C-alpha positions as CSV (number, residue, x, y, z in Angstrom):
1,M,16.2,-1.0,6.3
2,N,17.5,2.0,8.3
3,T,14.3,3.7,9.5
4,Q,14.6,5.7,12.7
5,A,12.1,7.8,14.7
6,N,12.6,11.4,15.6
7,R,11.2,13.0,18.8
8,N,7.9,13.7,17.1
9,G,7.5,10.1,16.1
10,I,8.0,10.8,12.4
11,C,9.8,8.0,10.7
12,Q,12.9,9.3,8.9
13,D,16.0,8.0,7.2
14,G,18.8,7.8,9.7
15,G,21.0,9.9,7.5
16,G,18.6,12.8,7.4
17,A,17.8,12.3,3.7
18,T,14.5,13.5,2.1
19,P,11.8,10.9,3.0
20,R,10.5,8.8,0.1
21,F,6.9,9.7,1.2
22,E,5.7,12.2,3.7
23,A,2.5,13.6,5.2
24,R,2.5,16.8,7.3
25,N,-0.2,17.8,9.6
26,I,-3.0,16.1,7.7
27,T,-6.5,17.0,8.8
28,V,-9.7,15.7,7.2
29,L,-13.2,17.0,8.2
30,Y,-16.6,15.5,7.4
31,G,-19.1,18.2,8.3
32,G,-18.3,19.0,11.9
33,V,-16.6,15.7,12.5
34,V,-12.8,15.5,12.6
35,A,-11.9,12.2,10.8
36,I,-8.2,12.8,10.8
37,S,-6.6,15.3,13.2
38,D,-3.1,16.8,12.5
39,F,-1.5,13.6,11.4
40,S,2.2,13.5,10.3
41,F,4.4,10.7,9.2
42,A,7.3,9.9,6.8
43,I,8.8,6.8,5.3
44,A,12.3,6.2,4.2
45,D,13.5,4.3,1.1
46,Q,12.9,0.5,1.1
47,S,10.9,0.7,4.4
48,I,7.5,-0.6,5.6
49,V,5.3,1.5,7.8
50,G,2.2,0.0,9.4
51,L,-1.0,1.9,10.4
52,V,-3.3,0.2,12.9
53,G,-6.3,1.1,14.9
54,P,-9.9,0.0,15.6
55,N,-12.7,0.3,13.1
56,G,-13.6,3.9,12.6
57,A,-10.1,5.1,13.6
58,G,-9.7,6.9,10.2
59,K,-7.2,4.6,8.5
60,S,-9.1,4.5,5.1
61,T,-9.8,8.2,5.3
62,L,-6.1,8.8,5.7
63,F,-5.3,6.6,2.7
64,N,-7.8,8.5,0.6
65,A,-6.1,11.8,1.5
66,L,-2.6,10.3,0.8
67,S,-3.6,8.9,-2.6
68,G,-5.7,11.8,-3.8
69,W,-9.2,10.4,-3.5
70,R,-10.0,12.9,-0.9
71,S,-8.3,16.3,-0.5
72,P,-7.2,17.1,3.1
73,D,-8.8,20.1,4.7
74,S,-5.3,21.1,5.8
75,G,-1.8,19.7,5.6
76,S,0.5,18.6,2.9
77,V,1.6,15.4,1.1
78,F,5.0,14.9,-0.4
79,L,6.5,12.3,-2.7
80,E,10.3,12.3,-2.9
81,G,10.3,15.9,-1.8
82,R,7.7,17.1,-4.3
83,E,4.4,18.3,-3.0
84,I,1.5,16.4,-4.4
85,T,-1.3,17.5,-2.1
86,R,-3.6,18.8,-4.9
87,L,-2.7,16.3,-7.6
88,R,-5.4,13.8,-8.8
89,P,-4.9,10.1,-8.2
90,E,-3.8,9.4,-11.8
91,S,-1.2,12.1,-11.6
92,R,0.2,10.7,-8.4
93,A,0.2,7.2,-10.0
94,R,2.3,8.5,-12.8
95,L,4.8,9.9,-10.3
96,G,5.1,6.5,-8.6
97,L,2.4,6.3,-6.0
98,A,0.1,3.2,-6.1
99,R,-2.6,1.9,-3.8
100,T,-5.0,-1.0,-3.3
101,F,-8.5,-0.9,-1.9
102,Q,-10.4,-2.9,0.7
103,A,-12.7,-4.2,-2.1
104,P,-10.6,-5.3,-5.1
105,E,-11.8,-4.0,-8.5
106,L,-10.9,-6.6,-11.1
107,F,-12.2,-7.4,-14.6
108,S,-14.3,-10.5,-14.0
109,K,-13.4,-12.2,-17.4
110,L,-9.7,-11.5,-17.5
111,T,-7.2,-14.0,-16.2
112,V,-4.6,-13.1,-13.6
113,R,-1.9,-13.0,-16.3
114,Q,-4.0,-10.6,-18.4
115,H,-4.5,-8.3,-15.5
116,L,-0.8,-8.0,-15.1
117,L,-0.3,-7.5,-18.8
118,L,-2.9,-4.8,-18.8
119,S,-1.4,-3.0,-15.9
120,Y,2.1,-3.2,-17.4
121,R,1.0,-1.7,-20.7
122,V,-0.9,1.1,-19.0
123,K,2.4,2.1,-17.5
124,Y,5.0,1.2,-20.2
125,A,3.2,0.6,-23.5
126,R,0.0,2.6,-23.6
127,R,0.1,3.0,-27.4
128,R,0.2,-0.8,-27.9
129,L,-2.6,-1.2,-25.4
130,W,-4.9,1.0,-27.3
131,T,-3.9,-0.6,-30.6
132,D,-4.9,-4.0,-29.1
133,V,-8.2,-2.7,-28.0
134,L,-9.0,-1.1,-31.4
135,L,-8.0,-4.1,-33.4
136,G,-9.6,-6.6,-31.1
137,R,-6.4,-8.4,-30.3
138,A,-6.2,-10.6,-27.2
139,L,-4.1,-9.5,-24.2
140,R,-0.9,-11.6,-24.6
141,A,2.7,-10.9,-24.1
142,S,4.4,-9.6,-27.2
143,D,8.0,-9.2,-26.1
144,S,10.5,-10.8,-23.8
145,L,10.8,-7.9,-21.3
146,E,7.0,-7.9,-20.8
147,T,6.9,-11.7,-20.4
148,E,9.8,-11.5,-17.9
149,Q,8.1,-8.9,-15.8
150,V,4.8,-10.7,-15.7
151,E,6.4,-14.0,-14.8
152,R,8.5,-12.4,-12.1
153,T,5.5,-10.7,-10.5
154,L,3.5,-13.9,-10.6
155,A,6.3,-15.8,-8.9
156,R,7.0,-13.1,-6.3
157,L,3.4,-13.0,-5.1
158,N,2.8,-16.8,-5.3
159,L,0.2,-16.5,-8.1
160,V,1.7,-18.9,-10.7
161,A,-0.9,-21.5,-9.9
162,F,-3.7,-18.9,-10.6
163,A,-2.2,-17.3,-13.7
164,E,-4.7,-18.6,-16.2
165,E,-7.8,-18.4,-13.8
166,Q,-10.4,-15.7,-14.5
167,A,-10.9,-13.2,-11.8
168,D,-14.5,-14.3,-11.1
169,A,-13.3,-17.8,-10.3
170,L,-10.7,-16.7,-7.7
171,P,-11.1,-16.9,-3.9
172,I,-11.6,-13.4,-2.4
173,G,-8.3,-13.5,-0.6
174,I,-6.5,-14.3,-3.9
175,T,-8.2,-11.4,-5.6
176,R,-6.6,-9.1,-3.1
177,V,-3.2,-10.5,-3.9
178,V,-3.9,-10.0,-7.7
179,E,-4.7,-6.4,-7.0
180,I,-1.3,-6.1,-5.2
181,A,0.5,-7.7,-8.1
182,R,-1.3,-5.4,-10.5
183,A,0.1,-2.4,-8.6
184,V,3.6,-4.0,-8.1
185,I,4.2,-4.6,-11.8
186,S,4.1,-0.9,-12.5
187,A,7.1,-0.5,-10.2
188,P,5.8,2.2,-7.9
189,R,8.1,4.1,-5.6
190,V,5.5,4.0,-2.8
191,L,2.7,1.3,-2.4
192,L,-0.3,1.9,-0.2
193,L,-1.9,-1.4,0.9
194,D,-5.4,-1.3,2.4
195,E,-6.2,-4.6,4.3
196,P,-4.1,-6.8,2.0
197,S,-4.4,-10.0,4.2
198,A,-8.2,-9.9,4.5
199,G,-9.6,-13.2,3.3
200,L,-6.2,-15.0,3.4
201,D,-5.6,-18.0,5.6
202,T,-2.5,-18.3,7.9
203,V,-0.3,-19.9,5.2
204,E,-1.3,-17.3,2.6
205,T,-0.8,-14.4,5.0
206,A,2.7,-15.7,5.9
207,A,3.6,-16.0,2.2
208,L,2.3,-12.5,1.5
209,T,4.2,-11.1,4.4
210,D,7.5,-12.6,3.1
211,A,6.8,-11.3,-0.4
212,L,6.2,-7.7,0.8
213,C,9.4,-7.7,2.8
214,Q,11.3,-9.0,-0.3
215,L,9.6,-6.4,-2.5
216,A,10.7,-3.5,-0.2
217,K,14.3,-4.7,-0.1
218,E,14.8,-5.8,-3.7
219,S,12.5,-3.5,-5.7
220,D,13.4,-0.2,-4.0
221,M,9.8,0.2,-2.9
222,S,8.4,1.8,0.2
223,I,5.2,0.3,1.6
224,V,2.5,1.9,3.8
225,L,0.3,-0.8,5.2
226,V,-3.2,-0.5,6.8
227,E,-4.1,-3.8,8.3
228,H,-6.3,-5.4,11.1
229,D,-3.9,-8.3,11.4
230,V,-1.8,-6.8,14.2
231,P,0.8,-9.7,14.4
232,M,1.4,-9.3,10.6
233,V,1.9,-5.6,11.0
234,L,4.3,-6.0,13.9
235,R,6.3,-8.7,12.0
236,I,6.6,-6.8,8.8
237,S,6.9,-3.1,9.8
238,D,9.9,-1.0,10.5
239,F,7.7,1.6,12.2
240,V,4.1,1.6,13.3
241,Y,1.5,4.3,13.9
242,V,-1.6,3.7,16.0
243,L,-4.8,5.7,15.1
244,D,-7.8,6.1,17.4
245,F,-10.7,8.5,16.5
246,G,-8.6,10.2,13.9
247,K,-5.6,10.9,16.2
248,C,-2.2,9.3,16.4
249,I,-2.1,7.9,19.9
250,A,1.3,6.2,19.6
251,S,4.1,5.7,17.2
252,G,7.3,3.7,17.4
253,H,9.1,0.5,16.5
254,P,7.0,-2.7,16.8
255,D,8.4,-3.7,20.2
256,E,7.6,-0.2,21.5
257,I,4.0,-0.4,20.2
258,V,3.4,-3.8,21.9
259,N,4.6,-2.5,25.2
260,D,2.9,0.9,25.1
261,P,0.2,1.0,27.8
262,V,-1.9,3.5,25.9
263,V,-2.0,1.2,22.9
264,Q,-2.7,-1.8,25.1
265,S,-5.7,-0.1,26.7
266,A,-7.1,1.5,23.5
267,Y,-6.5,-1.3,21.0
268,L,-4.5,-4.4,21.9
269,G,-6.3,-5.0,25.2
270,T,-6.2,-3.9,28.8
271,A,-2.7,-3.1,30.0
272,T,-1.3,-5.4,32.6
């Protein structure tokens, strides 16, 4: 991963290539309240960027603006050099932008495996999906490529043991991992993760961290991560942005963020 920072704190590819994903001067207003103020960032290929900040800092609002769930009041969003600021979420998804949410939305009676099959067919075999629905067929793998992709995704995210479990029987932390797997199997170019480790124990968080690093490297996927688990963010990220009251108060590599007195005072604790 070759991410570097320019003088404005914007994460860019060291060779000056077009960023995989970029936000320029994003501002979001709610009435007279500025939820996000003039925020810019960019992420290179196969990189991981972390967004941290206290509750109410604007992280989820920023994700909504990036993914199309809320249009920014000013500023622009680009995916691989193409402006997508006014595109709807489903249009961004078709171009390769996927996201998860703080509250996972799964089908309670579908198994983990069926969730992955459904997501795969939405992306790669929509005609077969609708045929299955109309004819009342069960969701089951019907060719070797589909089977291979499902099994690979289950293994990558340590979900093999849960493959045949229905969603309503899963621990809350595992439902978050299933939502990530559902996004990953569609092979997005950029994956926005909103609090992916919430509900996971220490061992599960470590396994997820390793899986995300592997995905970024091996699947040519760039990841933007909003997370309250600061040690996880510092371990996994190539570059970190710190938000407070909708403003970026610091940006840099993880070791720079840890030692930044402004960050220590506002978020990590009182500077020493």
